[in-house]
Each structure stands twice: as structure tokens, then as C-alpha cells.
C-alpha positions in Angstrom: -0.1 0.1 -0.1 1.4 3.5 -1.1 0.7 5.6 2.2 0.7 9.2 0.4 -2.2 8.0 -1.9 -3.9 5.4 -0.5 -3.7 3.0 -3.7 -2.9 -0.5 -3.6 0.8 -0.8 -5.4 -0.4 -4.0 -6.9 -3.7 -3.1 -7.7 -4.7 -3.0 -11.5 -4.7 1.0 -11.6 -2.0 1.2 -9.8 0.2 -1.1 -12.0 -0.8 1.4 -15.2 -0.3 4.5 -13.5 3.3 2.8 -13.0 3.5 1.5 -16.9 2.5 5.1 -17.7 4.9 7.0 -15.8 8.3 4.2 -18.2 9.9 5.9 -20.9 7.8 4.9 -23.9 4.4 5.3 -25.2 1.7 2.2 -23.7 0.6 -0.1 -26.7 -2.6 -1.9 -25.4 -3.9 -4.2 -28.3 -7.9 -4.7 -28.2 -9.8 -7.4 -26.5 -13.0 -8.9 -26.5 -12.3 -12.3 -24.3 -10.4 -14.2 -22.2 -8.3 -16.2 -24.4 -7.4 -13.4 -27.0 -6.3 -11.2 -22.9 -4.0 -14.3 -22.6 -3.2 -13.7 -26.0 -1.6 -9.9 -25.2 -0.3 -10.9 -22.2 2.3 -13.6 -23.5 3.2 -11.0 -25.9 3.7 -8.5 -23.4 1.8 -5.9 -23.7 1.7 -3.3 -20.6 -2.0 -3.1 -20.8 -5.4 -4.2 -22.9 -8.0 -2.3 -23.9 -11.5 -4.1 -23.3 -13.1 -3.0 -27.2 -16.2 -2.0 -26.5 -17.4 -2.9 -30.3 -15.3 -5.7 -30.4 -17.3 -7.2 -27.3 -20.9 -6.4 -29.0 -20.0 -7.5 -32.4 -18.7 -10.4 -30.8 -22.4 -11.3 -29.5 -23.9 -10.4 -33.2 -24.8 -7.3 -32.0 -24.2 -3.4 -33.6 -21.6 -1.0 -32.1 -24.4 1.3 -30.7 -24.8 1.1 -26.6 -26.8 -1.9 -26.3 -24.9 -4.3 -24.4 -25.7 -3.5 -20.6 -23.2 -3.2 -17.4 -24.5 -6.5 -16.3 -22.4 -8.4 -19.7 -20.3 -5.7 -19.9 -18.6 -6.7 -16.5 -19.1 -10.2 -16.3 -16.6 -10.2 -20.0 -14.2 -7.8 -17.8 -14.6 -10.6 -14.7 -13.7 -12.9 -16.9 -10.4 -11.0 -18.4 -8.9 -10.1 -15.2 -9.5 -13.5 -13.7 -7.1 -14.8 -16.0 -4.3 -12.4 -16.9 -2.7 -9.7 -14.3 -2.3 -6.8 -17.7 -4.4 -4.3 -16.5 -7.1 -3.5 -18.1 -8.8 -0.1 -20.3 -12.5 -0.7 -20.3 -14.6 0.7 -23.0 -18.0 1.5 -20.7 -19.3 4.1 -23.4 -21.4 7.0 -22.3 -21.8 4.8 -18.6 -25.0 3.3 -19.2 -26.9 5.9 -18.2 -26.8 10.0 -16.7 -24.4 10.7 -13.6 -25.7 8.6 -11.4 -25.7 5.0 -13.0 -21.9 6.4 -14.1 -21.6 6.2 -10.6 -22.8 2.7 -10.3 -20.4 1.8 -13.5 -17.0 2.8 -11.5 -18.2 0.6 -8.6 -19.0 -2.1 -10.6 -15.9 -1.6 -12.8 -13.6 -1.3 -9.8 -14.8 -4.9 -8.2 -14.4 -6.4 -11.8 -10.8 -5.9 -11.8 -10.7 -2.7 -14.2 -7.6 -0.5 -14.2 -9.2 2.2 -16.4 -12.5 2.8 -17.8 -12.8 5.5 -20.5 -16.7 7.5 -20.7 -17.6 9.7 -24.1 -19.3 12.3 -24.5 -22.3 10.8 -26.9 -26.1 11.3 -27.1 -27.6 7.7 -26.5 -27.7 5.3 -29.1 -24.7 5.7 -29.1 -21.8 4.8 -32.4 -18.6 4.1 -33.5 -15.9 7.4 -33.4 -15.2 7.2 -36.6 -18.8 7.4 -37.8 -21.0 10.2 -38.9 -24.0 11.6 -37.6 -22.5 11.7 -34.0 -23.9 13.8 -31.7 -23.3 14.8 -28.8 -24.6 15.9 -25.2 -24.0 19.4 -23.6 -20.3 19.8 -21.8 -22.2 20.3 -18.6 -23.6 16.7 -18.7 -20.1 15.4 -19.6 -18.7 17.0 -16.6 -21.3 16.4 -14.1 -20.6 12.1 -15.7 -16.8 12.7 -14.8 -17.7 14.4 -11.2 -19.8 11.1 -10.6 -16.7 9.3 -11.2 -14.7 10.7 -9.3 -16.5 10.8 -6.5 -16.9 7.1 -6.4 -14.4 5.3 -7.0 -12.5 3.3 -4.3 -9.1 1.7 -5.7 -7.9 4.2 -7.7 -9.7 3.4 -11.0 -8.0 5.9 -13.6 -10.5 7.9 -15.9 -10.3 7.9 -19.5 -12.3 10.8 -20.7 -13.4 10.1 -24.6 -14.2 13.6 -26.7 -16.1 12.7 -30.0 -16.1 16.7 -30.5 -13.8 17.4 -33.7 -16.4 15.5 -36.2 -19.3 17.1 -34.7 -18.4 20.7 -33.8 -14.8 20.8 -34.4 -11.0 20.4 -33.3 -10.9 23.7 -31.3 -14.1 22.5 -29.4 -12.9 19.1 -28.7 -9.7 21.0 -27.2 -11.8 23.0 -25.1 -14.2 20.3 -23.9 -11.0 18.3 -23.0 -9.5 21.2 -21.1 -13.2 21.3 -19.2 -12.7 17.0 -18.6 -9.2 17.4 -17.0 -11.0 20.0 -14.4 -13.9 17.8 -13.7 -11.0 15.1 -12.8 -10.2 13.2 -16.4 -6.8 11.2 -15.5 -6.3 11.1 -18.9 -7.8 12.3 -22.7 -9.0 10.3 -25.9 -9.5 12.5 -28.2 -11.5 10.7 -30.8 -11.5 10.4 -34.7 -8.7 13.5 -35.6 -7.6 13.6 -38.7 -4.1 13.8 -39.7 -1.2 14.0 -38.1 -1.1 18.3 -37.2 -4.4 17.7 -35.1 -3.2 14.8 -32.9 0.0 17.8 -32.2 -2.1 20.9 -31.8 -4.4 18.4 -29.3 -1.4 17.3 -27.6 0.3 21.1 -27.7 -2.7 22.6 -26.3 -4.5 20.1 -23.7 -2.2 19.4 -20.4 -3.1 15.8 -19.2 -1.6 12.5 -20.9 -3.2 11.3 -23.7 -5.0 8.5 -25.2 -4.8 7.7 -29.0 -7.3 5.5 -30.7 -5.0 3.6 -34.3 -8.5 2.0 -35.6 -8.5 1.1 -39.2 -11.4 2.3 -41.5 -11.9 5.1 -40.0 -11.0 9.0 -40.5 -7.6 8.4 -38.6 -5.1 8.2 -41.1 -2.7 4.6 -40.4 0.3 6.8 -37.8 2.7 4.7 -35.9 3.2 4.2 -32.6 6.3 5.6 -32.4 5.6 8.6 -34.3 2.2 9.1 -31.5 5.2 8.5 -28.8 7.2 12.1 -30.1 3.6 14.0 -30.1 3.4 12.8 -26.6 0.5 10.6 -26.5 0.9 7.9 -23.5 -1.6 5.3 -24.4 -2.2 4.0 -28.1 -4.7 1.3 -28.4 -5.3 -0.7 -31.9 -9.4 -1.9 -30.5 -10.8 -3.7 -33.5 -7.1 -5.1 -35.1 -7.1 -8.7 -34.1 -10.8 -9.1 -34.4 -10.9 -7.9 -37.7 -8.1 -10.5 -38.8 -9.6 -13.2 -36.8 -13.2 -12.8 -38.8 -11.3 -12.7 -41.5 -9.8 -16.0 -40.9 -12.7 -17.6 -39.9 -14.3 -16.6 -43.3 -11.3 -18.1 -45.2 -12.0 -21.4 -43.4 -15.4 -21.5 -43.1 -15.2 -21.1 -47.4 -12.0 -23.7 -47.5 -14.6 -26.4 -45.1 -17.5 -25.5 -47.4 -15.7 -26.2 -51.0 -13.1 -28.9 -49.8 -15.0 -30.7 -46.9 -11.8 -30.9 -45.4 -8.9 -28.3 -43.3 -5.8 -30.0 -44.7 -4.7 -26.9 -46.2 -5.5 -25.0 -43.2 -3.8 -27.2 -40.5 -0.6 -25.6 -40.9 -2.4 -21.9 -40.3 -3.9 -23.4 -36.8 -2.9 -22.5 -33.4 -1.6 -26.7 -32.0 -3.7 -28.7 -29.2 -0.6 -28.3 -27.2 -0.4 -24.3 -27.5 -3.9 -24.0 -26.6 -3.2 -25.7 -23.8 0.1 -24.0 -23.0 -1.3 -20.7 -23.6 -4.5 -21.4 -20.7 -2.2 -23.7 -18.2 -4.5 -26.2 -18.9 -1.7 -28.7 -17.3 -1.6 -27.1 -14.0 -5.5 -28.0 -13.7 -4.4 -31.1 -14.5 -2.0 -31.9 -11.7 -3.7 -30.2 -9.6 -6.5 -32.9 -10.1 -3.6 -35.5 -10.0 -2.4 -34.7 -6.8 -6.4 -34.1 -5.0 -6.7 -38.0 -6.5 -3.0 -39.1 -4.8 -4.4 -37.2 -1.2 -7.8 -38.6 -1.6 -6.9 -42.0 -1.8 -4.4 -41.6 0.7 -7.1 -40.6 3.2 -9.5 -43.2 2.0 -7.0 -46.0 2.3 -5.7 -44.2 6.0 -9.7 -44.4 7.1 -9.8 -48.5 5.8 -10.2 -51.4 9.0 
């Protein structure tokens, strides 16, 4: 326990804070279930990003804020139970108004999140890179952030996302970001900026740790992590990259099975049974079962007349 801050130094928020204090930018790939998170941990990422879009799409739903706090909380809990990497959780608009945000914060802390991000869109929210987004008033977003600050108990980091660039322009996005910092946001997430220069200007004018979204097929051009680092950004997320590659692979797999009737050509592209077992630590559970069986036999043998 850090007696100065009151934060448990082994807590998820504390781990994320330490990662952010390092020299290099934190790269957080998007994950949407536990085994994908385990792969992220395997490759040594310092943080992971629970993508709201990836999670909704994995349920066959559009990214319109249709998932519930209960569903997201359970998914987050499943992930944090099998990885130690800090998880940044997309909670969309907080599942309601300011009082709902307070409950969201409480539930996300209990689920083991290191950080959450709230966005300033009107429900039903949209993917940040789609047209016709609508914003809540800056006052309403400030209320949500104040509720989040007041209700957190273990130092959960608060990321405030503003979608104002596409609706009101870059200057308005910068002004909202400054308001959100004053309301207690720990990190600012400017969504759907349209050039490297816009990212640089945002970094020059907003005095806060910043998160950049490097998604595909959107308004933001492909920018390398090293460039974001030079601009002063602390986190870059790749929310849908693995999900989209995975879906393409599944599509090709099903096409091959349908046309050829065999998976022979696909075996070389597969993760083997052994590799999967190692990833999920299968043998630890198997060893536990064997130890328990042997102990039970010894106890039963000792109790025989």
C-alpha cells in the first residue's frame, strides 16, 4: 500500500500508472474475451483494451451502446481473472446518466478494471468514426466525470473521450478536453482526429496524459506508434485490429470447409492443441486434479480397517 496515495501498489490502477510513468508509450491491443487477453499477456503488452465495439460485435450486435453493464462487467471479470495485465475498459456513455456512471465505476472496480473510458455522445452512441454523431452538453459530461471521481474507491483511472472533433470542430474538442481535465479526468481520449497535425495540436493545447485510437477504416490515417510517442501521447489503442483479422480468418476457414470438405490446407495456419493448452495453463489444472486424487486415496486408505 502506498500510504501517500492510499492506493494498493499491486492493484490494476497502480500497475497501469506505473506503465504510464515509463519512458515509452503504452501499446494496448483490443481484446474482447479472456483467451485473446491471454495472448496479449503472452506477448508482453503493458496494458490491454477491452473494446466495446469488439465485444458488441462478438455478440452479433452493432456498436450502438446495446450491451449492458451486467454483460460488460461479467466479461471484464472473466478477463481479469486470467491475466495480470491492466485492462482499460470501454464503458461507452456509462450506461446512463451521472448516477448510473457512479454505479458503473463501482462495478468496474469490483470486476478488476484498471481504467474506464467515458464518451460524450448521446445515446444511442455510434462508433466514433461514423457520421451523424450527437454530443451531450459539456455540462452533462462534466457531471458524469464528477460522479465517477466521487464514487471510485481504489484509484480507477478515468479516461474522458470527446467525440467533438467531428461534430463541433477541433477547437471545441480541445475546449471540452480542458473542461474534462478540470472535472477530474486522468487521461484524455480525442476521438477521430483526422491528421498528424491535429494530434500534435491537441497535444500542445491539452495538459493531460493523452490516449490515441489507431483503428482501421476510419477518419484517422495510419500513424505509427513511434510517431504518437514523439507527439507526447501516453497510450495508443488498437481496438478492433485482432478482431477484424480473426473474423477474416474464420471466414476463409469456413469457405475452405464448404468448398473442399476438409481442413487439410488449414492445419499449418492453426494454433496447435499443445499451444492452446500452454496458453490457458491447462496442465496446472490437470496436475491439481492428480494431486487431489492421490491425496484422497491416501486418506481413504488410512481410514480403512
